VOVO-273721 format. One line per field, with one value per atom (N, C-alpha, C, CB): residue in one letter; atom name; x, y, z. Coordinates in steps of 0.2 Angstrom, whole numbers, plus 5000, padded with zeros to 4 digits. Glycine has a CB too. Example, Ala and Ser with C-alpha at 12.3 -4.5 7.8 and 13.67 -1.06 7.14 Angstrom:
BEGIN
r <- c(a  a  a  a  s  s  s  s)
a <- c(N  CA  C  CB  N  CA  C  CB)
c1 <- c(5066  5062  5066  5057  5064  5068  5064  5070)
c2 <- c(4972  4978  4984  4978  4989  4995  5000  4997)
c3 <- c(5039  5039  5039  5045  5035  5036  5039  5029)
% end
This chain:
BEGIN
r <- c(m  m  m  m  n  n  n  n  a  a  a  a  n  n  n  n  h  h  h  h  l  l  l  l  i  i  i  i  l  l  l  l  i  i  i  i  t  t  t  t  p  p  p  p  l  l  l  l  l  l  l  l  g  g  g  g  v  v  v  v  l  l  l  l  a  a  a  a  c  c  c  c  s  s  s  s  v  v  v  v  i  i  i  i  s  s  s  s  f  f  f  f  l  l  l  l  s  s  s  s  p  p  p  p  s  s  s  s  k  k  k  k  k  k  k  k  s  s  s  s  i  i  i  i  g  g  g  g  g  g  g  g  f  f  f  f  f  f  f  f  f  f  f  f  v  v  v  v  i  i  i  i  i  i  i  i  n  n  n  n  a  a  a  a  a  a  a  a  i  i  i  i  s  s  s  s  s  s  s  s  y  y  y  y  a  a  a  a  a  a  a  a  g  g  g  g  q  q  q  q  a  a  a  a  l  l  l  l  f  f  f  f  g  g  g  g  d  d  d  d  s  s  s  s  i  i  i  i  a  a  a  a  f  f  f  f  i  i  i  i  l  l  l  l  n  n  n  n  g  g  g  g  g  g  g  g  f  f  f  f  v  v  v  v  f  f  f  f  g  g  g  g  n  n  n  n  i  i  i  i  q  q  q  q  m  m  m  m  r  r  r  r  i  i  i  i  d  d  d  d  s  s  s  s  l  l  l  l  s  s  s  s  a  a  a  a  w  w  w  w  f  f  f  f  i  i  i  i  l  l  l  l  l  l  l  l  v  v  v  v  n  n  n  n  l  l  l  l  t  t  t  t  c  c  c  c  v  v  v  v  n  n  n  n  g  g  g  g  a  a  a  a  w  w  w  w  y  y  y  y  g  g  g  g  l  l  l  l  y  y  y  y  y  y  y  y  m  m  m  m  k  k  k  k  s  s  s  s  y  y  y  y  e  e  e  e  t  t  t  t  q  q  q  q  q  q  q  q  k  k  k  k  n  n  n  n  l  l  l  l  s  s  s  s  l  l  l  l  h  h  h  h  w  w  w  w  s  s  s  s  l  l  l  l  f  f  f  f  v  v  v  v  l  l  l  l  f  f  f  f  q  q  q  q  t  t  t  t  s  s  s  s  m  m  m  m  l  l  l  l  w  w  w  w  g  g  g  g  c  c  c  c  s  s  s  s  v  v  v  v  q  q  q  q  h  h  h  h  g  g  g  g  l  l  l  l  a  a  a  a  f  f  f  f  l  l  l  l  i  i  i  i  a  a  a  a  w  w  w  w)
a <- c(N  CA  C  CB  N  CA  C  CB  N  CA  C  CB  N  CA  C  CB  N  CA  C  CB  N  CA  C  CB  N  CA  C  CB  N  CA  C  CB  N  CA  C  CB  N  CA  C  CB  N  CA  C  CB  N  CA  C  CB  N  CA  C  CB  N  CA  C  CB  N  CA  C  CB  N  CA  C  CB  N  CA  C  CB  N  CA  C  CB  N  CA  C  CB  N  CA  C  CB  N  CA  C  CB  N  CA  C  CB  N  CA  C  CB  N  CA  C  CB  N  CA  C  CB  N  CA  C  CB  N  CA  C  CB  N  CA  C  CB  N  CA  C  CB  N  CA  C  CB  N  CA  C  CB  N  CA  C  CB  N  CA  C  CB  N  CA  C  CB  N  CA  C  CB  N  CA  C  CB  N  CA  C  CB  N  CA  C  CB  N  CA  C  CB  N  CA  C  CB  N  CA  C  CB  N  CA  C  CB  N  CA  C  CB  N  CA  C  CB  N  CA  C  CB  N  CA  C  CB  N  CA  C  CB  N  CA  C  CB  N  CA  C  CB  N  CA  C  CB  N  CA  C  CB  N  CA  C  CB  N  CA  C  CB  N  CA  C  CB  N  CA  C  CB  N  CA  C  CB  N  CA  C  CB  N  CA  C  CB  N  CA  C  CB  N  CA  C  CB  N  CA  C  CB  N  CA  C  CB  N  CA  C  CB  N  CA  C  CB  N  CA  C  CB  N  CA  C  CB  N  CA  C  CB  N  CA  C  CB  N  CA  C  CB  N  CA  C  CB  N  CA  C  CB  N  CA  C  CB  N  CA  C  CB  N  CA  C  CB  N  CA  C  CB  N  CA  C  CB  N  CA  C  CB  N  CA  C  CB  N  CA  C  CB  N  CA  C  CB  N  CA  C  CB  N  CA  C  CB  N  CA  C  CB  N  CA  C  CB  N  CA  C  CB  N  CA  C  CB  N  CA  C  CB  N  CA  C  CB  N  CA  C  CB  N  CA  C  CB  N  CA  C  CB  N  CA  C  CB  N  CA  C  CB  N  CA  C  CB  N  CA  C  CB  N  CA  C  CB  N  CA  C  CB  N  CA  C  CB  N  CA  C  CB  N  CA  C  CB  N  CA  C  CB  N  CA  C  CB  N  CA  C  CB  N  CA  C  CB  N  CA  C  CB  N  CA  C  CB  N  CA  C  CB  N  CA  C  CB  N  CA  C  CB  N  CA  C  CB  N  CA  C  CB  N  CA  C  CB  N  CA  C  CB  N  CA  C  CB  N  CA  C  CB  N  CA  C  CB  N  CA  C  CB  N  CA  C  CB  N  CA  C  CB  N  CA  C  CB  N  CA  C  CB  N  CA  C  CB  N  CA  C  CB  N  CA  C  CB  N  CA  C  CB  N  CA  C  CB  N  CA  C  CB  N  CA  C  CB  N  CA  C  CB  N  CA  C  CB  N  CA  C  CB  N  CA  C  CB  N  CA  C  CB  N  CA  C  CB  N  CA  C  CB  N  CA  C  CB  N  CA  C  CB  N  CA  C  CB  N  CA  C  CB  N  CA  C  CB)
c1 <- c(5525  5521  5519  5525  5513  5511  5510  5504  5509  5509  5504  5508  5498  5493  5496  5487  5499  5502  5508  5505  5511  5516  5513  5521  5508  5505  5502  5499  5499  5497  5502  5493  5509  5514  5516  5520  5515  5518  5515  5516  5509  5507  5510  5499  5511  5515  5522  5514  5525  5532  5532  5534  5527  5527  5526  5521  5522  5522  5528  5516  5531  5538  5543  5540  5543  5548  5547  5547  5541  5540  5543  5533  5542  5545  5552  5541  5555  5562  5566  5564  5564  5568  5568  5564  5563  5563  5568  5556  5570  5575  5582  5573  5583  5590  5594  5590  5600  5604  5604  5612  5605  5604  5608  5605  5613  5617  5615  5625  5611  5608  5601  5609  5597  5590  5589  5588  5594  5593  5594  5598  5599  5601  5595  5607  5592  5586  5580  5584  5579  5573  5574  5573  5580  5582  5581  5589  5583  5582  5575  5585  5571  5563  5560  5560  5562  5560  5562  5562  5568  5570  5566  5578  5565  5562  5554  5562  5551  5544  5544  5542  5549  5549  5550  5554  5554  5556  5550  5562  5546  5540  5535  5538  5533  5528  5530  5526  5536  5538  5538  5545  5539  5538  5531  5541  5526  5519  5517  5515  5520  5518  5521  5521  5527  5530  5526  5537  5523  5519  5512  5517  5510  5504  5505  5501  5511  5513  5514  5519  5515  5516  5510  5522  5505  5498  5495  5500  5498  5495  5492  5500  5486  5483  5482  5476  5483  5482  5475  5488  5471  5465  5463  5459  5461  5458  5454  5464  5450  5445  5447  5438  5447  5448  5441  5453  5440  5434  5435  5432  5431  5431  5426  5430  5423  5418  5412  5421  5408  5401  5402  5398  5407  5407  5409  5412  5414  5417  5414  5424  5412  5410  5416  5405  5415  5421  5425  5418  5431  5436  5440  5441  5439  5442  5449  5438  5454  5461  5463  5466  5465  5467  5473  5461  5478  5484  5483  5491  5481  5481  5488  5475  5488  5494  5495  5494  5489  5489  5492  5483  5489  5491  5498  5486  5500  5507  5512  5508  5510  5515  5515  5512  5510  5510  5514  5503  5513  5517  5524  5515  5526  5533  5536  5534  5532  5533  5534  5528  5529  5530  5536  5523  5538  5544  5550  5544  5550  5556  5557  5555  5552  5552  5554  5545  5551  5552  5560  5548  5562  5569  5574  5570  5572  5577  5576  5575  5570  5570  5573  5562  5573  5576  5584  5574  5586  5593  5596  5595  5592  5594  5593  5589  5588  5587  5593  5581  5595  5601  5607  5603  5608  5614  5611  5618  5605  5603  5601  5596  5599  5597  5602  5592  5609  5614  5615  5621  5613  5614  5609  5614  5604  5599  5600  5592  5606  5607  5607  5614  5607  5606  5599  5610  5595  5587  5585  5584  5586  5584  5577  5586  5572  5565  5562  5561  5565  5563  5565  5565  5571  5574  5570  5581  5568  5563  5557  5562  5554  5547  5548  5545  5553  5554  5554  5560  5558  5559  5553  5566  5550  5544  5539  5542  5538  5532  5534  5531  5540  5542  5540  5549  5541  5540  5532  5543  5528  5521  5518  5518  5521  5519  5520  5524  5525  5526  5521  5534  5520  5515  5508  5515  5506  5499  5499  5498  5504  5504  5503  5511  5507  5506  5499  5511  5496  5489  5484  5488  5486  5481  5481  5483  5486  5486  5482  5493  5481  5478  5471  5482  5469  5462  5456  5461  5451  5445  5439  5444  5440  5434  5435  5434  5430  5430  5432  5424  5428  5429  5436  5424  5438  5444  5450  5444  5449  5454  5455  5452  5450  5451  5455  5444  5453  5457  5464  5453  5465  5472  5476  5472  5474  5478  5477  5475)
c2 <- c(5373  5376  5383  5376  5385  5391  5396  5391  5402  5408  5407  5415  5404  5403  5399  5400  5393  5389  5393  5383  5397  5401  5405  5405  5409  5413  5409  5417  5403  5399  5397  5394  5397  5394  5400  5393  5406  5411  5411  5418  5409  5408  5402  5408  5397  5391  5393  5385  5397  5399  5403  5403  5407  5411  5407  5416  5401  5397  5393  5392  5391  5387  5392  5385  5398  5403  5403  5410  5403  5404  5398  5405  5392  5386  5385  5380  5387  5386  5391  5387  5398  5403  5402  5410  5399  5397  5392  5395  5388  5383  5385  5376  5390  5392  5395  5398  5395  5398  5406  5396  5409  5417  5420  5419  5418  5422  5420  5419  5415  5413  5415  5406  5418  5420  5425  5422  5430  5436  5434  5442  5429  5427  5423  5423  5419  5415  5419  5410  5424  5429  5432  5434  5434  5438  5433  5441  5427  5422  5421  5415  5420  5419  5425  5417  5431  5437  5437  5444  5435  5435  5430  5434  5424  5419  5421  5412  5424  5426  5432  5429  5436  5442  5439  5447  5434  5431  5428  5426  5424  5420  5425  5416  5430  5435  5440  5439  5442  5446  5443  5449  5436  5433  5433  5425  5432  5432  5439  5429  5444  5451  5453  5456  5450  5452  5449  5449  5443  5440  5444  5433  5447  5451  5458  5452  5460  5467  5466  5469  5460  5459  5456  5455  5457  5455  5448  5454  5444  5438  5439  5432  5442  5443  5437  5447  5436  5430  5431  5429  5426  5426  5419  5429  5418  5412  5413  5407  5408  5408  5403  5407  5406  5402  5400  5405  5395  5393  5396  5386  5401  5403  5400  5411  5395  5392  5396  5391  5394  5397  5405  5394  5407  5414  5419  5415  5417  5421  5419  5420  5413  5412  5411  5417  5412  5412  5419  5411  5418  5423  5424  5423  5429  5430  5433  5434  5430  5433  5435  5428  5441  5443  5448  5447  5446  5451  5454  5447  5460  5464  5468  5468  5473  5477  5482  5481  5484  5489  5485  5492  5479  5476  5473  5470  5472  5469  5475  5467  5481  5487  5487  5493  5486  5487  5481  5487  5475  5469  5470  5463  5473  5475  5480  5477  5485  5490  5487  5496  5483  5479  5475  5475  5471  5467  5471  5463  5477  5481  5484  5487  5486  5489  5484  5492  5478  5472  5470  5467  5469  5467  5472  5465  5478  5484  5484  5490  5483  5482  5476  5482  5471  5465  5465  5458  5469  5470  5474  5473  5480  5484  5480  5490  5476  5473  5467  5469  5465  5460  5462  5458  5469  5471  5475  5476  5478  5482  5477  5485  5471  5466  5462  5461  5463  5460  5462  5462  5468  5470  5466  5477  5463  5459  5452  5461  5449  5442  5439  5441  5442  5439  5438  5444  5441  5440  5436  5447  5429  5424  5424  5417  5424  5424  5430  5423  5436  5442  5442  5448  5439  5439  5434  5437  5429  5424  5427  5418  5430  5434  5439  5437  5443  5449  5446  5452  5441  5439  5435  5434  5431  5427  5432  5423  5437  5442  5446  5446  5447  5451  5447  5453  5441  5437  5436  5430  5436  5435  5442  5433  5448  5454  5455  5460  5453  5453  5449  5451  5443  5439  5442  5432  5445  5448  5454  5450  5458  5464  5461  5468  5456  5453  5451  5448  5447  5445  5450  5439  5455  5461  5465  5466  5464  5468  5464  5468  5457  5453  5451  5448  5452  5449  5454  5448  5451  5455  5454  5453  5453  5452  5456  5444  5460  5465  5462  5469  5457  5454  5451  5450  5447  5444  5449  5439  5454  5460  5462  5465  5463  5466  5461  5468  5455  5449  5449  5443  5449  5449  5454  5449  5460  5466  5466  5472)
c3 <- c(5427  5433  5430  5439  5430  5428  5433  5424  5432  5436  5442  5433  5440  5445  5451  5442  5449  5454  5458  5451  5455  5459  5464  5454  5462  5467  5473  5463  5472  5477  5482  5474  5479  5483  5488  5479  5487  5491  5499  5489  5500  5507  5510  5508  5506  5509  5511  5504  5507  5508  5514  5502  5516  5522  5528  5522  5528  5533  5534  5532  5528  5529  5532  5522  5530  5533  5540  5529  5543  5550  5554  5552  5551  5554  5553  5552  5548  5547  5550  5539  5550  5554  5561  5552  5564  5571  5573  5574  5569  5570  5568  5567  5565  5563  5569  5557  5569  5574  5574  5573  5579  5579  5574  5586  5572  5567  5560  5567  5559  5552  5551  5551  5557  5556  5551  5563  5551  5546  5539  5548  5538  5531  5529  5531  5534  5532  5530  5537  5534  5532  5526  5538  5525  5518  5512  5518  5513  5508  5506  5510  5511  5510  5507  5517  5509  5506  5498  5509  5497  5490  5486  5489  5488  5485  5484  5489  5489  5488  5483  5495  5483  5478  5471  5480  5470  5464  5461  5464  5465  5463  5461  5468  5465  5463  5458  5470  5457  5452  5445  5453  5445  5439  5436  5439  5441  5439  5437  5445  5441  5439  5432  5445  5431  5424  5419  5424  5420  5415  5414  5416  5419  5419  5415  5426  5417  5413  5406  5416  5404  5396  5393  5395  5396  5393  5395  5386  5399  5401  5408  5401  5409  5415  5418  5414  5425  5429  5433  5433  5432  5436  5438  5432  5444  5446  5452  5448  5454  5460  5465  5457  5471  5477  5481  5482  5483  5487  5494  5487  5496  5503  5508  5502  5506  5510  5511  5517  5516  5517  5518  5523  5522  5524  5518  5530  5515  5509  5502  5509  5501  5494  5490  5492  5484  5479  5479  5472  5480  5481  5474  5487  5471  5464  5465  5459  5463  5463  5456  5466  5455  5448  5449  5445  5444  5443  5436  5444  5436  5430  5430  5428  5425  5424  5430  5418  5433  5439  5445  5440  5446  5452  5451  5454  5445  5444  5446  5437  5444  5446  5454  5443  5457  5465  5468  5467  5465  5467  5466  5463  5461  5460  5465  5452  5466  5471  5478  5471  5480  5486  5487  5487  5481  5481  5482  5475  5478  5479  5486  5474  5489  5496  5501  5497  5500  5505  5504  5504  5498  5497  5500  5489  5499  5501  5509  5499  5512  5519  5522  5521  5519  5521  5521  5517  5515  5515  5520  5508  5522  5527  5534  5527  5535  5541  5542  5541  5537  5537  5541  5530  5541  5545  5551  5540  5551  5556  5562  5554  5561  5566  5569  5563  5567  5570  5577  5566  5579  5586  5590  5587  5588  5592  5591  5589  5590  5589  5596  5586  5601  5608  5610  5613  5606  5608  5602  5607  5603  5598  5597  5600  5602  5600  5597  5607  5599  5595  5588  5599  5587  5580  5576  5580  5578  5575  5573  5579  5578  5577  5572  5584  5572  5567  5560  5569  5559  5552  5550  5551  5554  5552  5550  5558  5554  5553  5547  5559  5546  5540  5533  5540  5533  5527  5527  5528  5532  5532  5530  5539  5532  5530  5522  5533  5520  5512  5509  5510  5511  5508  5508  5512  5514  5514  5510  5522  5509  5505  5498  5506  5496  5489  5487  5488  5492  5491  5491  5496  5495  5495  5489  5501  5485  5478  5473  5476  5474  5469  5471  5468  5477  5479  5477  5487  5474  5471  5475  5464  5482  5486  5492  5488  5494  5499  5506  5500  5508  5515  5515  5517  5510  5510  5510  5504  5507  5506  5513  5502  5517  5524  5528  5527  5527  5531  5529  5531  5523  5520  5523  5512  5524  5526  5534  5524)
% end
């Protein structure tokens, strides 16, 4: 599996995280959210590492009639931003792992928090690599 496929897995991982986290017990939601953040960070950091060492990643997504072709590219600059986003999100998830323990009685809010945190990370990662103005605004 090459880095292009790994980058395409990240939005699917966000959707999977939303469905899995909602079915976990309240004491496991934080661990599940942290797990998905770590997996998302590992996948995207691997692709960013390849781009930093000279293997720029580029592919085109079909955006349909409205968007046309959406070019995705990870060069060395966007790779640095991807690594910074991952570092920040992993640290935030680590902090949230313990901070959110006091909210374990609010099961729906906890599910919403961790699901949206993983989707936030995914949108930040895709925002670093999209090369299309309108698609960039929607990704953010």
